[in-house]
Backbone bond lengths (Angstrom), bond angles and torsions (degrees), N, CA, C in turn:
res aa  C-N    CA-C-N  psi(-1)  N-CA   C-N-CA  omega(-1)  CA-C   N-CA-C  phi
1 M - - - 1.438 - - 1.566 108.28 -
2 Q 1.279 118.87 -38.68 1.432 121.46 -177.09 1.491 109.12 -118.50
3 E 1.335 118.69 56.28 1.468 120.97 -179.85 1.493 107.42 -67.38
4 Q 1.378 113.35 139.48 1.481 119.07 177.41 1.460 109.32 -63.57
5 D 1.388 116.12 123.07 1.421 120.16 177.91 1.515 110.28 -87.85
6 A 1.361 117.68 160.12 1.466 117.65 -178.98 1.477 111.14 -68.25
7 T 1.334 115.29 140.08 1.497 122.18 175.82 1.504 109.18 -124.91
8 L 1.336 115.33 164.61 1.397 121.74 176.44 1.522 112.41 -71.07
9 P 1.283 120.14 162.03 1.462 120.91 175.50 1.561 110.14 -51.68
10 F 1.311 116.16 149.56 1.475 121.02 -174.89 1.481 111.42 -54.44
11 N 1.343 113.95 127.29 1.476 120.61 178.70 1.522 107.71 -118.53
12 S 1.295 118.89 120.30 1.450 121.67 -171.16 1.532 113.68 -62.40
13 K 1.362 116.38 -26.41 1.451 119.91 -177.99 1.554 109.99 -100.09
14 N 1.278 119.38 -11.15 1.459 124.47 -175.19 1.560 110.91 -145.59
15 P 1.335 115.70 57.57 1.461 120.63 -169.86 1.503 116.97 -67.71
16 G 1.289 116.06 142.11 1.467 119.53 172.20 1.503 111.29 -81.71
17 V 1.333 115.45 141.97 1.432 123.45 178.11 1.474 111.78 -164.24
18 H 1.329 120.04 157.85 1.471 123.42 174.56 1.519 108.24 -132.76
19 D 1.270 116.09 134.86 1.520 122.23 176.51 1.492 111.88 60.37
20 P 1.330 121.77 51.67 1.461 123.02 -173.28 1.510 112.79 -75.95
21 V 1.352 113.29 142.95 1.480 123.90 168.20 1.506 107.80 -130.85
22 M 1.332 119.26 158.70 1.451 120.62 -169.36 1.516 110.74 -141.30
23 A 1.335 113.79 151.12 1.455 120.62 173.62 1.536 105.22 -142.90
24 K 1.308 117.80 151.45 1.462 123.76 173.64 1.501 111.38 -117.12
25 E 1.308 117.24 124.91 1.451 121.15 174.43 1.546 108.48 -125.78
26 G 1.298 117.19 122.92 1.422 119.97 -176.06 1.552 110.48 64.39
27 D 1.333 117.03 -126.45 1.454 118.41 178.45 1.499 113.41 -102.38
28 T 1.303 118.32 18.49 1.451 123.39 -171.75 1.513 111.77 -122.97
29 Y 1.375 116.99 132.46 1.414 124.73 173.65 1.531 108.87 -94.00
30 Y 1.303 116.61 135.05 1.474 122.38 178.87 1.514 107.35 -120.20
31 V 1.328 115.41 131.56 1.488 120.28 178.44 1.571 105.84 -118.52
32 F 1.319 113.99 136.92 1.452 122.08 177.37 1.521 108.86 -120.40
33 G 1.310 117.24 144.03 1.460 118.08 -178.00 1.543 111.54 -155.32
34 T 1.331 115.18 179.10 1.436 122.98 -179.45 1.511 110.54 -61.58
35 G 1.356 117.56 139.44 1.438 122.09 178.82 1.521 110.14 157.95
36 K 1.355 112.80 172.39 1.458 118.50 179.18 1.531 109.55 -59.42
37 G 1.332 116.33 119.37 1.436 120.02 177.19 1.542 115.39 75.09
38 I 1.296 119.07 0.30 1.475 131.10 -174.02 1.530 107.93 82.01
39 S 1.312 116.47 115.03 1.478 120.64 -179.05 1.507 108.50 -76.33
40 T 1.333 113.11 153.27 1.485 122.30 -179.67 1.527 110.51 -137.80
41 M 1.337 112.82 147.26 1.467 118.80 168.01 1.544 108.78 -148.17
42 Y 1.297 116.48 164.99 1.465 118.03 -177.09 1.565 109.42 -146.32
43 S 1.365 115.29 158.04 1.390 122.21 -176.50 1.507 110.13 -155.56
44 K 1.331 117.28 152.47 1.443 122.52 173.49 1.549 112.29 -95.95
45 D 1.345 115.85 -18.97 1.457 118.64 -171.64 1.553 113.71 -133.48
46 L 1.293 119.40 4.93 1.466 123.36 -176.00 1.507 115.41 65.83
47 K 1.353 113.85 13.48 1.484 119.14 -178.88 1.536 111.62 -123.00
48 N 1.333 114.09 -40.46 1.488 120.58 179.13 1.519 108.35 -111.03
49 W 1.383 114.95 121.88 1.436 121.86 -172.72 1.544 111.51 -117.08
50 A 1.293 116.73 148.15 1.395 123.59 173.89 1.573 109.43 -125.86
51 Q 1.324 116.40 144.11 1.424 120.56 176.39 1.517 111.51 -75.76
52 G 1.377 114.02 137.89 1.466 117.68 172.77 1.493 110.74 -107.01
53 K 1.299 116.87 179.43 1.477 120.35 173.53 1.507 111.17 -76.62
54 P 1.312 117.05 150.98 1.468 119.18 175.87 1.511 112.28 -58.76
55 V 1.339 116.62 153.94 1.479 119.22 179.35 1.500 108.27 -62.99
56 F 1.318 121.50 -40.46 1.423 123.15 -178.39 1.531 110.06 -114.88
57 D 1.311 117.25 131.91 1.473 120.01 175.48 1.578 112.36 -92.52
58 K 1.282 116.20 -6.34 1.445 123.09 172.29 1.559 108.89 -148.40
59 L 1.327 113.86 163.00 1.503 116.93 -178.40 1.491 111.72 -63.16
60 P 1.369 118.50 136.35 1.443 121.44 173.60 1.503 110.23 -53.94
61 A 1.289 117.93 133.76 1.482 122.98 -171.94 1.489 114.89 -53.48
62 W 1.371 117.95 -37.08 1.443 121.15 -175.00 1.461 114.14 -68.58
63 T 1.333 119.32 -18.46 1.484 121.39 -179.77 1.513 112.01 -69.23
64 K 1.346 118.63 -27.14 1.486 120.57 -177.43 1.525 111.46 -62.68
65 E 1.284 116.37 -38.04 1.477 120.20 -178.87 1.531 109.61 -86.82
66 A 1.357 117.81 -42.31 1.475 119.35 -174.00 1.520 110.50 -74.84
67 L 1.337 118.41 -38.22 1.460 122.62 -174.96 1.554 110.27 -136.70
68 P 1.325 116.72 74.50 1.501 120.45 -173.04 1.507 115.16 -54.09
69 T 1.320 119.34 -27.38 1.470 121.62 -176.61 1.519 112.73 -97.25
70 F 1.364 118.30 1.24 1.460 121.20 -179.22 1.545 111.07 -59.76
71 N 1.306 116.00 134.61 1.529 119.54 -171.24 1.528 111.65 -100.93
72 G 1.299 120.61 3.58 1.470 121.14 173.84 1.519 115.71 95.88
73 D 1.334 116.42 -3.66 1.519 120.60 177.51 1.505 106.20 -82.46
74 I 1.321 115.08 97.97 1.507 121.60 -175.24 1.524 108.30 -84.63
75 W 1.358 114.34 134.75 1.463 119.69 -174.96 1.520 112.11 -105.65
76 A 1.343 112.04 148.34 1.492 122.42 155.91 1.523 115.23 43.78
77 P 1.364 116.67 63.79 1.485 116.70 177.79 1.519 113.38 -72.84
78 D 1.329 116.40 167.17 1.460 122.61 167.41 1.488 107.35 -128.45
79 I 1.319 119.34 145.37 1.452 125.88 179.43 1.507 110.40 -124.11
80 I 1.311 116.40 136.27 1.482 121.97 176.78 1.470 111.44 -148.90
81 F 1.348 118.47 138.10 1.478 123.63 176.24 1.550 104.15 -92.07
82 Y 1.323 113.34 124.98 1.477 118.59 -175.40 1.521 109.60 -151.17
83 K 1.305 117.06 124.99 1.472 125.03 176.32 1.535 111.73 49.73
84 G 1.314 115.51 43.98 1.517 120.95 168.18 1.499 113.13 91.98
85 N 1.322 119.13 2.23 1.475 122.38 178.42 1.497 111.31 -134.81
86 Y 1.339 116.57 156.64 1.434 123.61 169.24 1.512 109.23 -92.37
87 H 1.307 115.78 124.85 1.457 120.43 -177.78 1.542 107.11 -110.91
88 I 1.302 114.73 133.20 1.498 119.20 175.12 1.513 107.69 -119.23
89 F 1.303 114.53 134.37 1.466 121.48 176.67 1.555 106.10 -115.61
90 Y 1.332 118.87 138.82 1.432 121.21 -170.01 1.483 110.10 -146.09
91 A 1.348 114.96 150.21 1.463 122.37 -177.19 1.524 115.05 -105.09
92 C 1.282 115.51 137.10 1.454 122.97 177.04 1.530 110.15 -122.09
93 N 1.319 118.01 117.46 1.455 121.14 -176.63 1.521 109.10 -117.27
94 A 1.319 116.54 118.19 1.463 120.72 -177.03 1.521 111.32 -83.95
95 T 1.347 118.76 -22.73 1.450 122.90 178.11 1.497 108.40 -131.64
96 P 1.315 120.47 88.12 1.474 122.09 -178.62 1.521 112.22 -48.35
97 G 1.297 113.89 135.65 1.470 120.76 -179.40 1.514 113.98 84.54
98 K 1.311 116.54 2.27 1.464 121.18 176.70 1.533 111.21 -133.38
99 P 1.346 117.50 157.21 1.474 119.87 -179.74 1.458 115.02 -77.24
100 D 1.332 118.40 44.53 1.474 123.16 176.73 1.529 104.50 -102.38
101 A 1.343 113.69 73.55 1.456 118.94 -167.13 1.526 112.78 -150.41
102 A 1.321 115.03 162.94 1.463 119.07 178.67 1.543 109.96 -151.15
103 I 1.311 115.95 161.12 1.502 120.61 -178.33 1.479 107.30 -120.75
104 G 1.307 117.67 130.41 1.451 124.71 175.44 1.492 114.44 -110.45
105 H 1.328 115.70 178.71 1.459 123.56 -173.18 1.490 112.13 -144.95
106 A 1.280 116.71 136.02 1.504 123.71 176.64 1.522 108.30 -140.79
107 S 1.339 114.67 162.21 1.514 116.68 -179.35 1.526 107.31 -148.95
108 T 1.341 113.98 160.38 1.473 123.12 177.38 1.526 108.38 -149.23
109 P 1.314 119.58 147.58 1.449 120.31 176.28 1.522 114.10 -71.32
110 T 1.307 117.80 -21.64 1.468 122.61 -178.38 1.516 108.16 -150.36
111 L 1.347 114.51 154.93 1.409 123.22 176.62 1.522 112.81 -93.74
112 N 1.342 116.19 -10.86 1.454 121.58 -174.53 1.530 109.70 -81.63
113 P 1.366 119.62 110.21 1.443 121.16 -178.64 1.539 114.12 -62.72
114 A 1.314 115.98 -16.89 1.479 117.49 179.12 1.491 114.46 -82.51
115 S 1.367 118.04 -11.86 1.432 121.23 -178.33 1.531 109.75 -79.43
116 P 1.333 115.63 144.90 1.490 119.95 175.33 1.502 112.09 -66.90
117 K 1.346 119.53 -16.89 1.430 121.87 177.91 1.487 115.24 -87.35
118 F 1.335 115.49 -4.73 1.464 119.83 -176.32 1.582 111.67 -72.58
119 K 1.249 114.36 120.36 1.498 121.66 177.25 1.491 110.22 -169.13
120 W 1.318 114.77 120.42 1.523 119.26 174.30 1.518 107.85 -82.93
121 T 1.342 116.03 124.82 1.420 123.42 176.89 1.533 108.32 -113.96
122 D 1.334 114.32 120.26 1.488 117.08 -179.64 1.500 112.32 -82.27
123 H 1.318 116.51 137.54 1.429 121.10 -176.48 1.547 111.25 -110.35
124 G 1.274 118.12 5.61 1.470 122.42 175.84 1.486 116.56 88.79
125 K 1.280 115.53 -160.19 1.481 122.45 -172.03 1.508 112.20 -85.90
126 I 1.364 114.55 137.56 1.481 122.48 174.72 1.494 110.13 -94.77
127 V 1.346 119.90 -47.27 1.414 121.67 -175.83 1.542 108.85 -154.68
128 Q 1.347 116.28 152.29 1.480 119.08 178.04 1.497 109.16 -138.10
129 S 1.352 115.15 140.56 1.492 121.40 172.74 1.511 108.96 -105.32
130 V 1.338 115.57 147.81 1.412 121.31 -170.46 1.534 110.11 -129.74
131 L 1.360 117.07 133.36 1.382 124.23 179.05 1.529 110.66 -56.09
132 N 1.374 115.27 136.31 1.444 123.21 177.64 1.482 116.14 64.81
133 R 1.382 114.58 9.26 1.463 119.91 168.66 1.476 111.08 -116.21
134 D 1.357 117.16 -39.65 1.433 122.34 -172.18 1.514 114.73 -114.05
135 L 1.318 118.78 144.84 1.464 123.98 174.36 1.493 109.31 -106.34
136 W 1.339 118.49 13.60 1.456 122.71 171.60 1.579 106.32 -120.52
137 Q 1.270 114.40 164.57 1.487 118.14 -173.77 1.550 108.47 -127.74
138 A 1.290 116.77 133.80 1.475 123.00 -177.01 1.531 110.22 -85.86
139 I 1.329 115.82 70.99 1.434 121.93 174.77 1.520 107.94 -138.83
140 D 1.318 117.58 173.68 1.461 126.90 172.70 1.576 111.80 56.91
141 P 1.329 117.51 57.93 1.446 119.26 176.84 1.504 115.12 -65.15
142 N 1.291 117.22 150.33 1.465 125.80 171.82 1.462 109.26 -151.58
143 I 1.364 120.39 137.97 1.469 122.15 -179.50 1.515 108.17 -118.18
144 I 1.293 112.98 132.98 1.475 119.63 173.73 1.527 110.18 -129.23
145 V 1.344 118.29 134.53 1.457 122.39 179.04 1.506 105.89 -98.83
146 D 1.334 120.22 123.06 1.432 121.94 -177.49 1.525 114.69 -80.05
147 E 1.290 117.26 179.60 1.461 123.52 -174.28 1.534 113.58 -63.36
148 K 1.304 115.83 -15.82 1.504 122.12 176.91 1.512 110.69 -95.51
149 G 1.353 117.74 -2.44 1.461 119.11 -177.70 1.483 114.85 88.72
150 T 1.361 117.80 8.45 1.447 120.40 179.49 1.501 111.70 -89.84
151 P 1.352 116.62 126.28 1.487 117.26 175.96 1.501 112.50 -78.28
152 W 1.314 114.34 139.20 1.460 123.56 176.72 1.515 111.54 -116.89
153 F 1.321 117.55 138.16 1.455 123.46 -178.47 1.526 106.27 -100.82
154 I 1.315 116.75 116.22 1.465 122.76 179.48 1.568 106.11 -108.20
155 F 1.300 117.55 133.87 1.448 121.61 179.30 1.533 111.43 -164.03
156 G 1.335 114.69 178.07 1.476 119.90 172.38 1.512 114.04 114.57
157 S 1.367 113.75 170.74 1.439 119.66 178.23 1.521 109.51 -170.21
158 F 1.333 113.35 154.00 1.481 122.87 179.27 1.550 114.29 47.08
159 W 1.303 117.23 -170.38 1.493 125.65 172.47 1.525 113.89 42.85
160 D 1.332 120.03 -103.66 1.457 118.98 -177.57 1.552 110.96 -93.85
161 G 1.341 117.98 12.36 1.398 122.56 164.19 1.559 117.52 83.12
162 I 1.343 113.13 -148.73 1.438 122.13 -170.61 1.546 110.62 -98.02
163 K 1.337 115.01 132.94 1.447 123.45 -179.45 1.496 113.20 -108.21
164 A 1.334 116.11 151.00 1.499 124.92 171.29 1.513 106.89 -127.93
165 V 1.318 114.01 124.87 1.485 120.39 -177.38 1.528 108.21 -129.79
166 K 1.282 119.35 137.07 1.443 122.59 177.37 1.531 111.35 -72.54
167 M 1.340 118.27 140.21 1.442 123.05 -179.07 1.551 111.39 -110.05
168 T 1.270 116.45 166.76 1.419 119.84 172.32 1.506 110.72 -74.17
169 S 1.323 119.23 162.90 1.471 120.48 -171.20 1.516 112.03 -69.21
170 D 1.339 120.03 -15.74 1.479 123.68 177.18 1.510 112.48 -94.30
171 M 1.340 115.99 -2.04 1.476 121.92 -178.79 1.497 114.52 64.47
172 M 1.291 117.41 19.29 1.432 118.83 -177.48 1.541 114.45 -89.99
173 K 1.323 116.63 -14.94 1.473 119.06 -178.37 1.525 109.43 -165.95
174 L 1.325 114.94 167.88 1.440 118.53 174.07 1.541 110.73 -71.17
175 K 1.349 115.33 143.95 1.419 117.77 -175.46 1.538 111.35 -78.06
176 W 1.323 116.22 137.63 1.469 120.91 -179.03 1.512 109.91 -99.24
177 P 1.342 119.48 140.20 1.518 124.23 -7.16 1.469 111.25 -69.51
178 E 1.321 115.10 143.15 1.470 119.40 -172.35 1.549 109.72 -65.66
179 E 1.346 112.43 134.96 1.448 119.89 179.72 1.522 108.94 -113.83
180 W 1.308 116.80 102.49 1.464 121.75 -176.15 1.491 109.18 -104.19
181 H 1.382 114.03 143.42 1.439 121.22 172.55 1.473 109.57 -138.28
182 T 1.297 119.31 139.58 1.474 123.10 168.41 1.551 106.37 -92.17
183 I 1.310 115.86 127.22 1.464 119.23 -172.19 1.562 113.40 -115.46
184 A 1.345 115.85 -13.18 1.483 120.42 176.40 1.532 108.28 -162.59
185 R 1.298 113.99 143.22 1.512 119.68 172.14 1.497 108.90 -158.67
186 R 1.276 117.30 165.63 1.432 123.40 174.98 1.572 110.19 -120.38
187 P 1.318 117.70 148.14 1.434 119.44 -174.91 1.514 113.35 -59.08
188 S 1.320 115.50 151.09 1.478 120.27 177.12 1.551 110.32 -138.21
189 T 1.275 114.38 142.53 1.514 119.59 174.52 1.514 111.56 -105.72
190 Q 1.363 116.07 8.48 1.436 120.30 -176.58 1.554 111.89 -74.62
191 K 1.322 114.24 152.78 1.445 117.88 167.88 1.560 108.26 -69.07
192 L 1.368 114.64 151.20 1.486 115.32 -179.37 1.543 111.11 -60.30
193 Y 1.310 114.22 139.36 1.417 124.33 176.85 1.505 113.58 73.23
194 N 1.328 117.05 12.98 1.476 119.96 177.46 1.525 109.59 -73.37
195 Y 1.356 119.17 -36.41 1.465 124.30 178.44 1.535 112.45 60.53
196 G 1.295 119.22 33.42 1.452 120.05 174.57 1.536 109.74 -75.05
197 L 1.343 114.05 161.55 1.467 119.31 -179.46 1.533 111.77 -107.83
198 E 1.335 116.28 11.26 1.458 117.86 -172.63 1.548 113.31 -82.17
199 D 1.320 117.24 -13.28 1.480 119.29 173.00 1.522 108.46 -147.89
200 S 1.317 116.54 -173.15 1.486 123.69 -178.53 1.516 111.22 57.29
201 Q 1.339 118.27 35.97 1.448 121.77 -173.60 1.496 110.78 -83.08
202 I 1.356 114.97 98.54 1.455 123.38 179.98 1.554 107.39 -145.98
203 E 1.297 120.83 137.25 1.439 123.67 174.92 1.511 110.63 -168.88
204 G 1.320 118.73 -169.94 1.455 124.60 172.27 1.502 113.63 58.18
205 A 1.315 120.14 40.02 1.416 122.18 -177.59 1.531 113.68 -68.67
206 F 1.319 116.74 142.75 1.458 121.11 177.17 1.543 106.86 -144.20
207 V 1.366 117.01 121.39 1.465 120.42 177.76 1.473 110.40 -103.17
208 Y 1.348 116.36 132.76 1.452 124.09 -176.69 1.510 110.12 -133.34
209 K 1.332 118.34 133.93 1.460 121.02 177.97 1.518 110.72 -95.67
210 H 1.335 112.16 129.53 1.450 121.29 175.80 1.515 110.73 -140.58
211 G 1.308 118.85 120.04 1.454 120.07 -176.23 1.524 110.62 63.01
212 D 1.330 114.98 -129.62 1.464 119.72 -177.41 1.483 113.47 -89.61
213 Y 1.368 116.73 -0.92 1.415 119.39 -170.16 1.510 114.10 -118.59
214 Y 1.358 115.16 149.58 1.515 121.80 163.54 1.527 106.14 -96.34
215 Y 1.321 114.80 128.23 1.459 121.37 -178.72 1.561 105.73 -103.34
216 L 1.320 117.47 126.47 1.433 122.20 174.65 1.516 108.93 -103.83
217 F 1.379 113.94 111.45 1.475 121.13 173.60 1.527 106.42 -95.45
218 A 1.319 114.83 136.84 1.488 119.96 179.29 1.519 107.88 -141.66
219 S 1.343 114.61 153.29 1.492 118.37 178.80 1.529 107.10 -102.25
220 F 1.307 115.91 128.90 1.478 123.18 175.08 1.526 110.45 -105.19
221 D 1.331 113.37 157.99 1.446 123.99 178.33 1.550 112.43 67.19
222 M 1.312 118.32 -158.48 1.466 119.96 -163.88 1.535 115.51 -110.01
223 C 1.317 115.05 130.50 1.442 123.10 173.89 1.523 110.88 -89.17
224 C 1.324 114.24 -174.20 1.436 121.73 160.97 1.517 115.62 65.54
225 R 1.343 116.53 23.29 1.491 122.09 -179.14 1.514 108.12 -123.07
226 G 1.305 120.85 25.96 1.453 124.19 177.25 1.533 110.87 56.07
227 V 1.313 119.36 -131.46 1.422 122.74 -176.85 1.493 111.75 -72.37
228 N 1.356 118.50 -11.16 1.461 120.86 176.50 1.539 112.09 -92.97
229 S 1.338 117.76 4.18 1.445 122.45 176.46 1.536 110.02 -65.27
230 N 1.306 120.55 147.88 1.430 123.58 172.76 1.539 111.65 -125.95
231 Y 1.272 115.11 21.04 1.444 121.85 175.14 1.526 111.75 -53.56
232 H 1.334 116.75 140.58 1.484 119.18 172.85 1.512 107.11 -160.29
233 V 1.372 115.40 162.37 1.379 122.31 -172.86 1.557 109.63 -103.54
234 V 1.325 117.56 136.81 1.424 124.66 173.19 1.541 108.83 -120.57
235 V 1.317 114.52 165.40 1.458 118.72 -177.40 1.522 111.08 -144.60
236 G 1.317 116.25 147.74 1.447 125.04 169.55 1.517 108.75 -143.27
237 R 1.315 117.92 168.03 1.445 118.25 -177.26 1.536 111.56 -140.91
238 S 1.380 115.31 155.55 1.430 120.85 -177.93 1.538 107.36 -149.97
239 K 1.306 117.54 159.09 1.458 120.35 175.11 1.518 109.53 -89.40
240 S 1.329 120.22 3.78 1.446 124.17 177.47 1.518 108.29 -134.55
241 V 1.366 115.10 143.52 1.450 119.58 177.42 1.523 111.23 -56.25
242 T 1.286 117.27 -34.01 1.459 122.84 -174.30 1.542 113.47 -86.25
243 G 1.338 116.47 -0.25 1.478 120.08 176.82 1.569 111.85 91.66
244 P 1.297 114.45 -173.16 1.469 128.93 8.28 1.529 112.73 -76.86
245 Y 1.335 116.69 138.47 1.429 123.79 176.65 1.578 109.61 -90.88
246 L 1.355 115.57 119.71 1.416 120.21 -177.33 1.537 111.31 -113.05
247 D 1.294 116.25 147.27 1.480 119.39 178.55 1.556 107.69 -86.37
248 K 1.299 115.57 -175.32 1.506 121.70 -175.93 1.565 110.55 -59.13
249 A 1.316 115.82 -31.79 1.468 119.48 -178.98 1.524 113.72 -84.88
250 G 1.390 115.27 -2.61 1.401 118.23 178.45 1.545 114.28 88.95
251 F 1.350 114.19 11.19 1.506 117.09 179.60 1.546 109.78 -93.77
252 S 1.291 114.36 150.90 1.457 120.60 -173.98 1.517 115.19 -82.07
253 M 1.318 118.09 138.48 1.483 121.28 174.92 1.552 109.26 -71.33
254 M 1.269 120.06 -9.50 1.430 122.86 174.62 1.539 110.98 -71.19
255 D 1.315 116.39 -20.99 1.471 123.56 -176.40 1.527 109.77 -107.14
256 G 1.346 118.78 18.86 1.395 122.43 177.34 1.475 117.76 86.22
257 N 1.289 115.64 10.95 1.528 123.09 -178.87 1.522 111.22 -90.03
258 G 1.316 113.63 169.31 1.454 123.34 177.59 1.493 107.97 161.79
259 T 1.326 115.45 141.05 1.469 120.78 178.93 1.545 109.92 -78.93
260 D 1.329 118.13 126.00 1.445 120.88 175.35 1.513 110.33 -57.20
261 F 1.281 116.58 127.61 1.477 120.75 -172.47 1.550 111.95 -120.82
262 A 1.342 115.71 -46.27 1.459 118.93 -178.89 1.511 106.99 -138.59
263 V 1.363 115.38 118.38 1.445 122.74 -179.22 1.522 109.19 -133.63
264 G 1.334 113.84 161.36 1.497 118.05 178.35 1.577 110.31 -63.04
265 D 1.341 112.74 151.37 1.470 116.98 -177.65 1.528 111.77 -100.99
266 G 1.321 118.28 -0.48 1.468 123.15 178.57 1.475 114.07 71.60
267 K 1.333 118.11 4.65 1.428 121.30 179.40 1.546 110.81 -117.95
268 K 1.265 115.90 -64.27 1.505 122.46 175.89 1.490 111.07 -93.17
269 W 1.342 116.67 -41.43 1.461 119.99 -175.01 1.512 111.14 -119.55
270 A 1.350 114.91 122.58 1.490 120.39 176.32 1.508 108.86 -72.16
271 A 1.315 118.87 -37.19 1.450 124.81 -178.12 1.510 108.36 -165.47
272 L 1.321 115.99 164.08 1.469 120.34 174.57 1.510 111.31 -153.84
273 G 1.337 115.36 164.71 1.443 117.70 178.38 1.465 114.91 172.28
274 H 1.340 118.20 -162.56 1.421 127.94 -171.71 1.508 111.46 42.07
275 N 1.333 113.30 65.50 1.466 120.70 -173.25 1.525 114.25 -89.99
276 S 1.322 117.13 166.74 1.416 125.47 169.03 1.500 107.73 -139.19
277 V 1.327 120.12 160.24 1.481 123.78 -179.97 1.511 109.73 -136.73
278 Y 1.338 117.56 140.34 1.438 124.38 -175.20 1.529 109.41 -140.52
279 N 1.337 115.06 148.96 1.454 121.44 166.59 1.520 107.30 -99.32
280 V 1.324 118.38 112.44 1.443 122.01 -178.01 1.517 108.81 -129.38
281 D 1.338 117.16 122.83 1.433 121.58 177.33 1.538 113.42 54.74
282 G 1.294 114.30 35.88 1.503 117.77 174.18 1.565 112.38 91.28
283 K 1.287 116.70 -2.42 1.496 121.38 -178.94 1.523 110.68 -119.94
284 D 1.360 115.23 143.73 1.450 118.78 171.94 1.539 108.43 -88.45
285 L 1.309 118.90 129.37 1.439 121.82 -178.93 1.564 109.08 -116.69
286 F 1.332 112.33 138.50 1.453 121.76 177.33 1.564 105.98 -102.10
287 V 1.339 116.35 126.77 1.438 122.98 -179.09 1.542 108.76 -124.25
288 A 1.374 117.17 131.58 1.446 119.67 -178.30 1.516 107.66 -160.37
289 H 1.329 115.23 174.62 1.473 118.36 167.82 1.552 108.08 -108.24
290 G 1.313 112.63 148.89 1.473 118.59 177.58 1.513 109.98 -133.25
291 Y 1.322 114.36 150.64 1.513 120.73 -178.73 1.524 107.06 -92.17
292 S 1.305 113.03 104.40 1.465 122.17 -171.54 1.561 111.72 -72.95
293 I 1.335 114.61 124.59 1.475 117.90 177.71 1.529 110.46 -73.18
294 P 1.329 121.63 -41.39 1.471 121.63 177.30 1.527 112.26 -64.27
295 D 1.326 119.18 -27.77 1.407 123.14 -179.72 1.536 113.80 -100.05
296 K 1.349 113.25 24.48 1.470 121.85 172.70 1.531 113.43 60.45
297 G 1.349 114.32 37.64 1.454 117.98 177.91 1.465 117.91 89.27
298 A 1.337 120.10 2.03 1.429 122.50 -178.88 1.542 109.25 -64.84
299 S 1.345 118.69 146.84 1.452 123.68 -179.61 1.477 110.98 -84.68
300 K 1.318 115.36 117.71 1.449 122.27 -172.58 1.530 112.68 -120.76
301 L 1.335 116.47 156.08 1.473 122.69 179.08 1.513 112.45 -73.13
302 I 1.287 116.73 131.69 1.470 124.02 169.98 1.522 109.69 -117.95
303 V 1.353 115.10 124.61 1.435 119.92 170.31 1.527 108.11 -134.00
304 T 1.292 117.62 120.97 1.430 123.58 -177.09 1.520 111.95 -145.89
305 E 1.309 120.32 157.84 1.429 121.44 -177.71 1.508 110.29 -74.10
306 L 1.326 116.70 140.28 1.490 123.35 177.50 1.502 105.25 -106.90
307 K 1.325 114.40 132.06 1.501 119.73 177.52 1.556 109.29 -123.36
308 W 1.284 114.51 173.50 1.477 118.57 -172.40 1.532 109.48 -126.13
309 D 1.320 119.71 136.88 1.410 121.08 -179.74 1.558 110.35 -81.98
310 A 1.350 117.47 -177.37 1.458 120.92 -176.20 1.501 115.71 -64.39
311 N 1.356 115.07 -20.39 1.434 118.68 178.36 1.523 112.89 -102.42
312 G 1.278 114.66 13.52 1.462 119.05 172.71 1.547 114.88 82.24
313 W 1.286 118.20 22.71 1.482 122.96 175.68 1.458 112.94 -102.50
314 P 1.352 118.81 141.15 1.485 121.26 -174.39 1.504 113.72 -72.97
315 I 1.331 114.24 149.67 1.497 121.68 179.69 1.544 106.88 -136.37
316 I 1.301 115.79 139.06 1.451 119.44 170.51 1.538 108.72 -132.53
317 E 1.308 116.29 158.58 1.441 123.58 172.80 1.534 107.44 -124.24
318 L 1.345 117.42 116.16 1.438 123.06 -179.42 1.479 110.23 -69.57
319 K 1.320 117.24 143.09 1.483 120.37 178.53 1.502 108.67 -122.84
């Protein structure tokens, strides 16, 4: 579903990336994205970027048994600092466009490769989706810690939509007994287990807490088609991680709704999506990839400030 599209050679001021997430440690911003071993880049000012080495120099061992045909192109990671470590969650899809996929987890004490403490340790598989068993897909992980300190695992795409599942306090596995919630989906006319991509197009969920609300950002429609992509971000909000998430008009994201939030401008960006949001140095930042019209549809990094209107809804201005 989110196959890496071709990008131009790395440009330090206009870097290519897909499905970006970000963390800041010290004076350095680190971005992680889809790619062989998980792509990385870093910057001191969010303007000039350098490529880093992939998180993994070889396939995580667990993938050989769980997904024998997986080719190593790791999708859509999420990064979170939690209890003294940086945790990365990442998706491995053996059959793109089908729920033959699993999500793994690794951690490191620091993101700085120059530190003697720097080392990514893989902790294995968190969850797996299986063809002809599941109507959800184990891709696009996102972690949110609720007001009680409980971590929730957000993931999924297409068909039966986005899931939220409670995790153990160390984030090493789903908490037993497993507590699953569907928090957003789009309507489908498909027969069960057809796994077509012609409808129910939702993925890339990211949950962010602001004020009294949890905001669910999700990407609708299709990525990975260059200037022909129609990917865009919608948003809803809830006072609970598990929903219901309602858009500005009060309609539920469980019924395919969502307020359009970030769309292509037809000039610089044909489309954009798979976003993340962070509070860094007192500002909220919106991070996403966009399909650049000047760069013939190449997938490029977008980082811009996110603001809030008088009613508590997010606003961005594309640059």
